[in-house]
MARFI-571782 format. One record per residue (C-alpha): residue in three letters; x, y, z. Coordinates in steps of 0.25 Angstrom, whole numbers, m for minus. Layout:
BEGIN
{r=ALA u=X v=Y w=Z};
...
# end
This chain:
BEGIN
{r=UNK u=m487 v=m345 w=932};
{r=UNK u=m483 v=m350 w=916};
{r=UNK u=m468 v=m354 w=914};
{r=UNK u=m459 v=m347 w=906};
{r=UNK u=m457 v=m357 w=892};
{r=UNK u=m447 v=m366 w=888};
{r=UNK u=m437 v=m356 w=885};
{r=UNK u=m431 v=m360 w=870};
{r=UNK u=m417 v=m363 w=868};
{r=UNK u=m409 v=m363 w=856};
{r=UNK u=m394 v=m360 w=851};
{r=UNK u=m390 v=m346 w=851};
{r=UNK u=m385 v=m340 w=839};
{r=UNK u=m377 v=m326 w=835};
{r=UNK u=m391 v=m318 w=835};
{r=UNK u=m392 v=m321 w=850};
{r=UNK u=m377 v=m315 w=852};
{r=UNK u=m384 v=m301 w=861};
{r=UNK u=m394 v=m311 w=869};
{r=UNK u=m382 v=m320 w=872};
{r=UNK u=m376 v=m310 w=877};
{r=UNK u=m386 v=m303 w=885};
{r=UNK u=m389 v=m316 w=892};
{r=UNK u=m373 v=m318 w=893};
{r=UNK u=m373 v=m304 w=901};
{r=UNK u=m384 v=m307 w=909};
{r=UNK u=m375 v=m320 w=914};
{r=UNK u=m363 v=m315 w=914};
{r=UNK u=m369 v=m302 w=923};
{r=UNK u=m376 v=m311 w=933};
{r=UNK u=m365 v=m324 w=932};
{r=UNK u=m351 v=m313 w=931};
{r=UNK u=m353 v=m301 w=934};
{r=UNK u=m343 v=m292 w=928};
{r=UNK u=m342 v=m301 w=915};
{r=UNK u=m342 v=m292 w=902};
{r=UNK u=m349 v=m303 w=895};
{r=UNK u=m348 v=m308 w=879};
{r=UNK u=m351 v=m296 w=868};
{r=UNK u=m364 v=m300 w=858};
{r=UNK u=m354 v=m302 w=848};
{r=UNK u=m342 v=m312 w=855};
{r=UNK u=m353 v=m321 w=858};
{r=UNK u=m359 v=m318 w=844};
{r=UNK u=m346 v=m323 w=837};
{r=UNK u=m341 v=m331 w=847};
{r=UNK u=m351 v=m340 w=852};
{r=UNK u=m363 v=m338 w=844};
{r=UNK u=m359 v=m339 w=830};
{r=UNK u=m359 v=m350 w=820};
{r=UNK u=m350 v=m360 w=821};
{r=UNK u=m347 v=m356 w=835};
{r=UNK u=m345 v=m368 w=845};
{r=UNK u=m351 v=m363 w=856};
{r=UNK u=m366 v=m364 w=860};
{r=UNK u=m377 v=m356 w=866};
{r=UNK u=m392 v=m356 w=868};
{r=UNK u=m400 v=m345 w=869};
{r=UNK u=m412 v=m349 w=879};
{r=UNK u=m424 v=m339 w=877};
{r=UNK u=m437 v=m338 w=881};
{r=UNK u=m449 v=m328 w=873};
{r=UNK u=m437 v=m324 w=862};
{r=UNK u=m427 v=m319 w=874};
{r=UNK u=m414 v=m326 w=877};
{r=UNK u=m417 v=m330 w=892};
{r=UNK u=m403 v=m341 w=894};
{r=UNK u=m390 v=m345 w=886};
{r=UNK u=m382 v=m358 w=887};
{r=UNK u=m370 v=m359 w=882};
{r=UNK u=m361 v=m371 w=879};
{r=UNK u=m350 v=m378 w=871};
{r=UNK u=m349 v=m394 w=869};
{r=UNK u=m337 v=m399 w=874};
{r=UNK u=m331 v=m414 w=877};
{r=UNK u=m328 v=m420 w=888};
{r=UNK u=m314 v=m428 w=884};
{r=UNK u=m315 v=m436 w=895};
{r=UNK u=m328 v=m443 w=892};
{r=UNK u=m327 v=m442 w=880};
{r=UNK u=m338 v=m434 w=876};
{r=UNK u=m344 v=m423 w=870};
{r=UNK u=m353 v=m411 w=879};
{r=UNK u=m358 v=m396 w=882};
{r=UNK u=m353 v=m387 w=890};
{r=UNK u=m362 v=m374 w=895};
{r=UNK u=m353 v=m362 w=895};
{r=UNK u=m364 v=m352 w=902};
{r=UNK u=m378 v=m355 w=904};
{r=UNK u=m387 v=m342 w=907};
{r=UNK u=m402 v=m339 w=910};
{r=UNK u=m407 v=m328 w=913};
{r=UNK u=m412 v=m324 w=926};
{r=UNK u=m427 v=m320 w=924};
{r=UNK u=m428 v=m337 w=915};
{r=UNK u=m420 v=m343 w=928};
{r=UNK u=m427 v=m356 w=933};
{r=UNK u=m434 v=m358 w=920};
{r=UNK u=m428 v=m370 w=916};
{r=UNK u=m419 v=m359 w=903};
{r=UNK u=m405 v=m366 w=906};
{r=UNK u=m411 v=m380 w=907};
{r=UNK u=m416 v=m377 w=893};
{r=UNK u=m401 v=m373 w=890};
{r=UNK u=m396 v=m384 w=896};
{r=UNK u=m405 v=m393 w=888};
{r=UNK u=m403 v=m388 w=877};
{r=UNK u=m387 v=m387 w=878};
{r=UNK u=m386 v=m403 w=881};
{r=UNK u=m398 v=m403 w=871};
{r=UNK u=m387 v=m398 w=859};
{r=UNK u=m377 v=m404 w=865};
{r=UNK u=m381 v=m418 w=864};
{r=UNK u=m384 v=m414 w=850};
{r=UNK u=m370 v=m413 w=848};
{r=UNK u=m365 v=m425 w=854};
{r=UNK u=m364 v=m419 w=869};
{r=UNK u=m366 v=m428 w=880};
{r=UNK u=m364 v=m419 w=894};
{r=UNK u=m366 v=m405 w=899};
{r=UNK u=m356 v=m396 w=907};
{r=UNK u=m358 v=m384 w=913};
{r=UNK u=m351 v=m376 w=924};
{r=UNK u=m357 v=m365 w=935};
{r=UNK u=m348 v=m356 w=941};
{r=UNK u=m357 v=m358 w=953};
{r=UNK u=m362 v=m370 w=957};
{r=UNK u=m374 v=m362 w=965};
{r=UNK u=m378 v=m353 w=953};
{r=UNK u=m390 v=m357 w=947};
{r=UNK u=m382 v=m363 w=934};
{r=UNK u=m374 v=m372 w=942};
{r=UNK u=m385 v=m378 w=949};
{r=UNK u=m392 v=m379 w=936};
{r=UNK u=m381 v=m389 w=931};
{r=UNK u=m380 v=m395 w=942};
{r=UNK u=m395 v=m400 w=941};
{r=UNK u=m391 v=m409 w=929};
{r=UNK u=m377 v=m411 w=928};
{r=UNK u=m365 v=m416 w=938};
{r=UNK u=m360 v=m404 w=946};
{r=UNK u=m346 v=m401 w=951};
{r=UNK u=m338 v=m394 w=960};
{r=UNK u=m334 v=m386 w=949};
{r=UNK u=m347 v=m382 w=945};
{r=UNK u=m347 v=m389 w=932};
{r=UNK u=m357 v=m398 w=929};
{r=UNK u=m359 v=m409 w=919};
{r=UNK u=m373 v=m415 w=912};
{r=UNK u=m369 v=m427 w=907};
{r=UNK u=m374 v=m440 w=903};
{r=UNK u=m388 v=m443 w=905};
{r=UNK u=m392 v=m430 w=911};
{r=UNK u=m386 v=m422 w=897};
{r=UNK u=m395 v=m431 w=888};
{r=UNK u=m407 v=m427 w=897};
{r=UNK u=m405 v=m412 w=898};
{r=UNK u=m401 v=m413 w=883};
{r=UNK u=m415 v=m420 w=883};
{r=UNK u=m422 v=m407 w=890};
{r=UNK u=m421 v=m398 w=879};
{r=UNK u=m432 v=m391 w=873};
{r=UNK u=m441 v=m398 w=885};
{r=UNK u=m450 v=m390 w=895};
{r=UNK u=m441 v=m383 w=906};
{r=UNK u=m452 v=m390 w=917};
{r=UNK u=m450 v=m404 w=908};
{r=UNK u=m435 v=m401 w=908};
{r=UNK u=m434 v=m397 w=923};
{r=UNK u=m439 v=m409 w=927};
{r=UNK u=m430 v=m418 w=919};
{r=UNK u=m419 v=m413 w=924};
{r=UNK u=m410 v=m425 w=924};
{r=UNK u=m404 v=m429 w=938};
{r=UNK u=m387 v=m427 w=939};
{r=UNK u=m386 v=m443 w=941};
{r=UNK u=m388 v=m442 w=925};
{r=UNK u=m374 v=m435 w=923};
{r=UNK u=m369 v=m449 w=925};
{r=UNK u=m378 v=m456 w=917};
{r=UNK u=m374 v=m460 w=901};
# end
């Protein structure tokens, strides 16, 4: 059995509004049934337009969008550190278990590190969801289900950007690395 090729991860652009809206609709239908979603035109104007402070990365395979991660730059006043906070992370069901989420998170870490970030924050409404379990593989989880990937673990995740999925999976940082500078 051949494994799927490594997903291509790239920043979403205004032209990707329809693809992002479709991925977002699939995510909302799965996790928040009844949520009306966000129209492509609104995503294009508020999130994907040049100069927006929001960031969206798309994962593609064979030219088709199979996942996305939306994130923003943040600043932790307590520690005086720049970071990144994931707002949403979604991979189409047929592409799960193939390292797509891992590739997306590694790309966020790499891009945020280029901007001076030293940590990644993400949360899942349900710690037992695939997203919650994924975050807690690399980050320190809290009862609130909020997770932080920082220090050596954050740098390791950033270094995995662009690596083959199997190498990324074998190179995940231990949770203890979050406590190392």
